[in-house]
C-alpha positions as MATLAB code, in Angstrom:
seq = 'MNADSGAALPNATDVPRSPVATRKPSVALFIATACGLGYIPVAPGTWGSLAGMLLYFVVQVVFPPAFIPGLRKSFEVPVWSAAWAGIPIMAVIAALGVWSATTAARFWNVSDPQRVVIDEVSGQHMAYLLAMAPLNWKYLLLGFILFRVFDIWKPFPARQAESLPGGWGIMADDWVAGIYAAISLWLARAAGL';
ca = [
     -14.284 -121.602   48.975;
     -17.771 -121.738   50.407;
     -17.570 -123.532   53.762;
     -20.931 -125.250   53.297;
     -20.601 -126.647   49.788;
     -16.927 -126.557   49.114;
     -17.530 -124.648   45.834;
     -15.817 -121.364   45.078;
     -18.000 -118.253   45.201;
     -18.234 -116.468   41.882;
     -16.100 -113.366   41.622;
     -18.063 -110.095   41.211;
     -16.446 -109.663   37.794;
     -17.689 -113.100   36.729;
     -21.353 -112.142   37.188;
     -22.729 -110.584   33.985;
     -24.169 -107.128   34.544;
     -27.333 -105.968   32.907;
     -26.553 -103.652   29.960;
     -29.438 -101.408   31.087;
     -27.895 -101.022   34.561;
     -24.461 -100.046   33.223;
     -25.440  -97.963   30.201;
     -24.707  -94.264   30.539;
     -27.849  -92.237   29.698;
     -25.988  -90.069   27.190;
     -29.009  -88.345   25.627;
     -30.504  -87.474   29.026;
     -27.160  -86.169   30.301;
     -26.660  -84.125   27.136;
     -30.059  -82.482   27.620;
     -29.744  -82.113   31.407;
     -26.356  -80.405   31.080;
     -27.640  -78.142   28.270;
     -25.341  -79.569   25.598;
     -22.495  -79.923   28.100;
     -22.627  -76.437   29.667;
     -23.234  -78.053   33.054;
     -19.743  -79.538   32.950;
     -18.136  -76.062   33.013;
     -16.528  -76.025   36.475;
     -17.209  -72.346   37.254;
     -20.830  -71.168   37.663;
     -22.601  -73.806   35.536;
     -26.011  -72.354   36.476;
     -24.994  -68.979   35.076;
     -23.978  -70.638   31.808;
     -27.355  -72.388   31.730;
     -29.095  -69.030   32.197;
     -27.049  -67.561   29.347;
     -28.234  -70.464   27.178;
     -31.827  -69.589   28.128;
     -31.173  -65.990   27.090;
     -29.700  -67.134   23.770;
     -32.708  -69.384   23.176;
     -35.085  -66.459   23.734;
     -32.987  -64.265   21.433;
     -33.062  -66.880   18.654;
     -36.833  -67.389   18.963;
     -37.373  -63.606   18.808;
     -35.185  -63.283   15.702;
     -36.791  -66.227   13.904;
     -40.344  -65.186   14.912;
     -40.218  -61.366   15.217;
     -43.172  -59.736   16.974;
     -45.594  -57.323   15.303;
     -46.767  -54.445   17.505;
     -49.950  -52.425   17.814;
     -49.103  -49.018   16.344;
     -49.358  -45.902   18.495;
     -48.631  -47.416   21.922;
     -45.986  -45.971   24.212;
     -42.618  -47.367   23.081;
     -41.609  -48.713   26.514;
     -44.830  -50.709   26.902;
     -45.663  -52.051   23.466;
     -47.949  -55.039   23.348;
     -47.355  -57.368   20.415;
     -50.239  -58.461   18.211;
     -48.075  -61.315   17.001;
     -45.541  -62.438   19.508;
     -42.739  -64.910   19.610;
     -44.794  -66.346   22.472;
     -46.824  -68.246   19.894;
     -43.646  -70.097   19.000;
     -42.012  -69.704   22.406;
     -44.774  -71.321   24.463;
     -44.528  -74.712   22.719;
     -40.725  -74.473   22.912;
     -41.012  -73.657   26.625;
     -43.306  -76.660   27.162;
     -40.957  -79.030   25.312;
     -37.928  -77.792   27.273;
     -39.871  -78.188   30.523;
     -40.915  -81.753   29.694;
     -37.453  -82.751   28.478;
     -35.996  -81.033   31.532;
     -38.079  -83.026   34.009;
     -37.214  -86.287   32.253;
     -33.506  -85.586   31.789;
     -33.031  -84.090   35.275;
     -34.691  -87.141   36.840;
     -32.489  -89.471   34.803;
     -29.301  -87.512   35.549;
     -30.063  -87.327   39.286;
     -30.545  -91.105   39.377;
     -27.410  -91.732   37.331;
     -25.230  -89.463   39.503;
     -27.092  -90.495   42.678;
     -27.528  -86.849   43.757;
     -30.909  -85.215   44.391;
     -30.045  -81.946   42.570;
     -26.772  -82.296   40.647;
     -24.934  -79.037   40.003;
     -24.202  -80.230   36.457;
     -27.922  -80.241   35.624;
     -28.556  -76.794   34.130;
     -31.567  -77.438   31.902;
     -33.585  -75.988   34.784;
     -31.800  -72.640   34.384;
     -32.313  -72.726   30.607;
     -36.020  -73.355   31.137;
     -36.493  -70.783   33.900;
     -34.548  -68.030   32.120;
     -36.404  -68.584   28.850;
     -39.694  -68.583   30.763;
     -38.844  -65.257   32.444;
     -38.350  -63.477   29.115;
     -41.266  -65.183   27.417;
     -43.826  -64.450   30.152;
     -42.645  -60.837   30.290;
     -42.778  -60.543   26.484;
     -39.427  -58.830   26.921;
     -38.382  -56.608   24.035;
     -35.262  -57.731   22.263;
     -32.820  -55.122   23.512;
     -29.798  -55.339   25.742;
     -31.446  -53.560   28.729;
     -34.247  -56.094   29.078;
     -32.033  -59.055   28.323;
     -29.496  -57.970   30.956;
     -32.139  -57.024   33.531;
     -34.033  -60.277   32.970;
     -30.811  -62.250   33.332;
     -29.870  -60.494   36.596;
     -33.391  -60.768   38.026;
     -33.638  -64.465   37.203;
     -30.243  -65.228   38.753;
     -31.174  -63.282   41.921;
     -34.497  -65.106   42.309;
     -32.894  -68.455   41.445;
     -30.273  -68.033   44.168;
     -32.598  -66.378   46.713;
     -35.442  -68.885   46.170;
     -38.375  -66.851   47.554;
     -41.618  -68.630   48.455;
     -42.628  -71.054   46.989;
     -39.357  -71.781   45.135;
     -37.604  -73.448   48.085;
     -40.706  -75.543   48.792;
     -40.865  -76.565   45.124;
     -37.410  -78.138   45.459;
     -38.948  -80.841   47.646;
     -40.993  -82.204   44.736;
     -39.796  -85.640   43.610;
     -37.043  -86.130   41.027;
     -36.789  -83.766   38.095;
     -39.947  -81.931   39.150;
     -38.121  -80.519   42.177;
     -35.030  -79.699   40.140;
     -37.059  -77.792   37.545;
     -39.894  -76.232   39.574;
     -37.819  -73.866   41.717;
     -36.388  -72.331   38.531;
     -39.876  -71.962   37.072;
     -40.874  -70.015   40.179;
     -37.746  -67.848   39.815;
     -38.680  -67.295   36.158;
     -42.179  -66.161   37.119;
     -40.800  -63.715   39.698;
     -38.308  -62.370   37.146;
     -41.094  -61.975   34.559;
     -43.255  -60.012   37.011;
     -40.276  -57.800   37.835;
     -39.621  -57.194   34.129;
     -43.259  -56.178   33.632;
     -42.925  -53.739   36.536;
     -39.711  -52.325   35.030;
     -41.467  -51.836   31.691;
     -44.443  -50.160   33.393;
     -41.997  -47.815   35.146;
     -40.662  -46.773   31.741;
     -37.332  -48.581   31.691;
];
């Protein structure tokens, strides 16, 4: 009973809740967790990176590169590259990643949820794409290891990028790690690996 009016206060369950406030953002969570990979309890970021590797592999198979004849095998430069298809895919993943990571962080009320792994998918794919990595196991494995090292280490300006608001901060540090990994892959190719 309310002491002033004598009327009973409404119970919290009696007050209708807004459907928007209670609705689970299923599409955003599906994207942010990379089709549910983020829910794997052990090393979800590693699983996200593996998804980024698979994405690069699929793009390379669907859009195979054509090379300039006569160049040294370890440093071939494609005339036609999967980058023509990969760059728009990279941009779409980045945009969806920022949106879905922002939505997931708000929903889970955590600034950088561990379950959000679209950032690893985006960063790993970016590393291979920017390096124009050949489709062989050495470059795929090296690119994967390099990206994971830079993602965990977070060299300048990756750690500073985390302070960006919402999904931008979640995604940007992995983009920086992807750029570092791409540069390292180029150096490995130049060294003849």
